[in-house]
C-alpha positions in Angstrom: 16.2 -1.6 10.0 15.7 -5.3 9.4 16.9 -8.1 11.7 18.0 -11.5 10.4 17.4 -14.0 13.1 19.0 -17.4 12.6 19.1 -20.6 14.6 22.0 -22.9 13.9 21.9 -26.5 14.8 25.6 -27.4 15.3 27.7 -30.5 14.9 28.5 -31.1 18.5 32.3 -31.6 18.0 32.5 -28.3 16.1 30.5 -25.8 18.2 33.6 -23.8 18.9 34.4 -23.7 15.2 31.1 -22.2 14.4 31.6 -19.5 17.0 35.1 -18.8 15.6 33.6 -18.5 12.1 31.2 -15.7 13.2 33.8 -13.9 15.4 36.7 -14.1 12.9 34.9 -13.7 9.6 31.3 -12.7 9.7 31.9 -9.9 12.3 34.7 -8.2 10.4 33.3 -8.8 6.9 30.1 -7.0 7.9 32.1 -4.2 9.3 33.7 -3.6 5.9 30.5 -2.0 4.6 27.7 0.1 6.1 25.0 -2.4 5.2 24.8 -4.7 8.2 26.2 -5.5 11.7 26.2 -8.6 13.8 24.3 -7.7 17.0 24.3 -10.9 19.1 25.9 -14.4 19.0 24.4 -16.6 21.6 24.3 -20.3 22.5 21.3 -22.2 23.9 22.0 -22.8 27.6 22.5 -26.5 28.2 19.7 -28.3 29.9 17.0 -25.9 28.5 16.2 -27.5 25.2 17.8 -29.0 22.2 21.6 -29.3 22.5 24.2 -27.6 20.4 22.3 -24.6 19.1 23.5 -21.1 18.4 21.4 -18.1 17.7 22.6 -15.0 15.7 20.9 -11.7 15.2 22.2 -9.6 12.4 20.9 -6.0 11.8 20.6 -4.9 8.1 20.1 -1.2 7.3 17.3 -1.6 4.7 16.0 -3.8 1.9 18.6 -2.8 -0.5 21.3 -3.6 2.0 19.7 -7.0 2.6 19.9 -7.8 -1.1 23.5 -6.9 -1.3 24.3 -9.1 1.8 22.3 -12.0 0.4 24.2 -11.8 -2.9 27.5 -11.8 -1.1 26.4 -15.0 0.6 24.9 -16.5 -2.5 27.6 -15.9 -5.1 30.0 -13.3 -3.8 32.9 -13.0 -1.3 31.0 -14.8 1.5 30.0 -17.9 -0.5 33.0 -19.9 0.6 32.5 -18.9 4.2 29.0 -20.1 4.1 30.1 -23.4 2.5 32.7 -23.9 5.3 30.1 -23.1 7.9 27.6 -25.7 6.5 30.2 -28.4 7.1 30.1 -27.8 10.9 26.3 -27.3 11.3 23.5 -29.7 10.5 21.0 -27.0 9.5 20.1 -23.3 9.8 16.7 -21.7 9.9 16.3 -18.0 9.5 13.6 -15.3 9.5 13.4 -11.6 8.9 12.1 -9.5 11.7 11.1 -5.8 12.1 11.3 -3.9 15.4 7.8 -2.8 16.4 7.2 0.9 16.8 7.8 0.9 20.5 10.8 -1.5 20.6 13.7 -0.1 22.7 16.0 -1.2 19.9 14.1 0.5 17.1 16.5 3.5 16.7 19.8 1.5 17.0 22.7 3.3 15.4 24.4 0.6 13.4 27.6 2.6 13.1 27.9 2.5 16.9 27.8 -1.3 17.2 31.2 -2.7 18.2 33.0 -4.6 15.5 36.3 -5.4 17.2 35.3 -8.4 19.2 35.9 -6.7 22.6 35.0 -9.0 25.5 32.5 -8.5 28.3 30.9 -10.7 31.0 28.5 -13.4 29.7 24.8 -12.3 29.6 21.7 -14.4 29.7 18.7 -13.7 27.5 15.1 -15.0 27.6 13.7 -15.1 24.1 9.9 -15.3 24.2 8.3 -16.2 20.9 4.5 -15.7 20.8 2.0 -16.6 18.1 -1.2 -14.5 18.8 -4.6 -15.9 17.9 -5.9 -15.3 14.4 -6.9 -11.6 14.1 -5.4 -10.7 17.5 -1.9 -9.6 16.4 -2.5 -5.9 16.9 -4.3 -6.4 20.2 -1.5 -8.5 21.5 1.1 -6.0 20.5 -0.9 -3.2 22.2 -1.3 -5.2 25.4 2.4 -6.1 25.4 3.2 -2.4 25.1 0.8 -1.1 27.7 0.6 -4.0 30.1 3.6 -6.4 29.9 6.5 -4.0 29.2 5.5 -1.5 31.9 5.3 -4.4 34.4 9.0 -5.0 33.9 9.8 -1.4 34.7 7.7 -1.0 37.8 10.4 -2.3 40.1 13.7 -2.9 38.2 15.5 -4.0 41.3 13.0 -7.0 41.7 12.2 -7.7 38.0 13.9 -10.8 36.5 13.9 -9.3 33.0 14.7 -6.2 31.1 13.1 -5.6 27.7 15.8 -5.0 25.1 13.8 -5.4 21.9 10.4 -6.4 20.5 10.3 -7.8 17.0 7.5 -8.8 14.6 7.9 -11.2 11.7 8.4 -9.4 8.4 6.5 -10.0 5.3 7.1 -13.5 3.9 8.1 -15.1 7.2 7.0 -18.7 7.8 4.7 -17.7 10.7 3.4 -14.2 10.0 1.8 -13.7 13.4 5.1 -14.3 15.3 6.2 -11.7 17.9 9.6 -12.0 19.7 10.2 -10.4 23.1 13.9 -10.1 23.5 14.7 -9.8 27.2 17.9 -9.6 29.2 17.9 -11.6 32.4 19.0 -9.1 34.9 18.9 -11.4 38.0 19.9 -14.9 36.8 20.2 -16.0 40.5 16.4 -16.0 40.6 16.0 -18.4 37.7 16.1 -21.6 39.9 13.0 -20.5 41.7 11.2 -19.9 38.4 12.2 -23.4 37.2 11.6 -25.4 40.4 8.4 -23.9 41.8 4.9 -23.3 40.5 3.8 -19.8 39.9 1.9 -18.3 42.8 -1.8 -17.8 42.3 -1.5 -14.1 42.6 0.9 -14.0 39.6 -1.8 -15.6 37.4 -4.8 -13.6 38.8 -7.0 -11.2 36.6 -5.1 -8.0 36.0 -1.7 -9.8 35.6 0.0 -10.4 32.3 0.0 -14.2 32.8 -3.9 -14.0 33.0 -4.8 -11.1 30.7 -2.4 -12.2 27.9 -4.4 -15.3 27.4 -7.1 -13.2 25.7 -4.6 -12.7 22.8 -2.4 -15.8 22.7 -1.9 -19.2 24.4 0.9 -20.4 22.1 4.4 -19.2 23.1 7.8 -20.5 23.8 10.8 -19.4 25.9 14.4 -20.0 25.2 17.4 -19.3 27.5 20.3 -18.0 25.4 23.8 -17.1 26.6 25.9 -14.5 24.8 29.5 -15.2 23.8 32.0 -13.0 25.6 32.7 -11.2 22.3 29.1 -10.8 21.2 28.9 -7.1 20.0 25.9 -6.4 22.2 25.9 -7.8 25.7 
């Protein structure tokens, strides 16, 4: 499975039009074949970065399916949809991702992904993008698997995050050493403390991920993204 990750910078007066375009056209058009499924449609939470951004994650079954989808967009039945969408967004940047071997999402059944636009409560995600040091990609992934991910599961009742997927940039991506930790915020009421206070010393002490992860990367970025109520996966 491949995952097409796209960040859309929207025309502010048309953000609802972009969402409608994905809900009313992209979602059902993908459902017409077995090649791909929209997984998430999310908006950047206001006050956490650049305004009027949306993020979409589309799962594609394999390389052949990706080519068929790309040709539908380039010169097929989705060409006009893409042209209409481009009129209500300033730009879009995309990258192909692969789930790592231990990603919870690795064995996703595309046929089981909802395609009917059913609604659910809004969900908040924290997307951590990390760029490991040169030559440290494998060590970073090993440490994230054996150190960071288990730390989220030690006490689910207290943990802020739940790991939903881990992605690695596919061949040909702009930044080859990119890793994305895709995490659901399970206790959003705890976010204010994270944003308004400094991390306690014990959270950054040797043996913690905040400390030990620096051996493999010190370049990373977090984004807070909120699902649409109809996003196929919550």
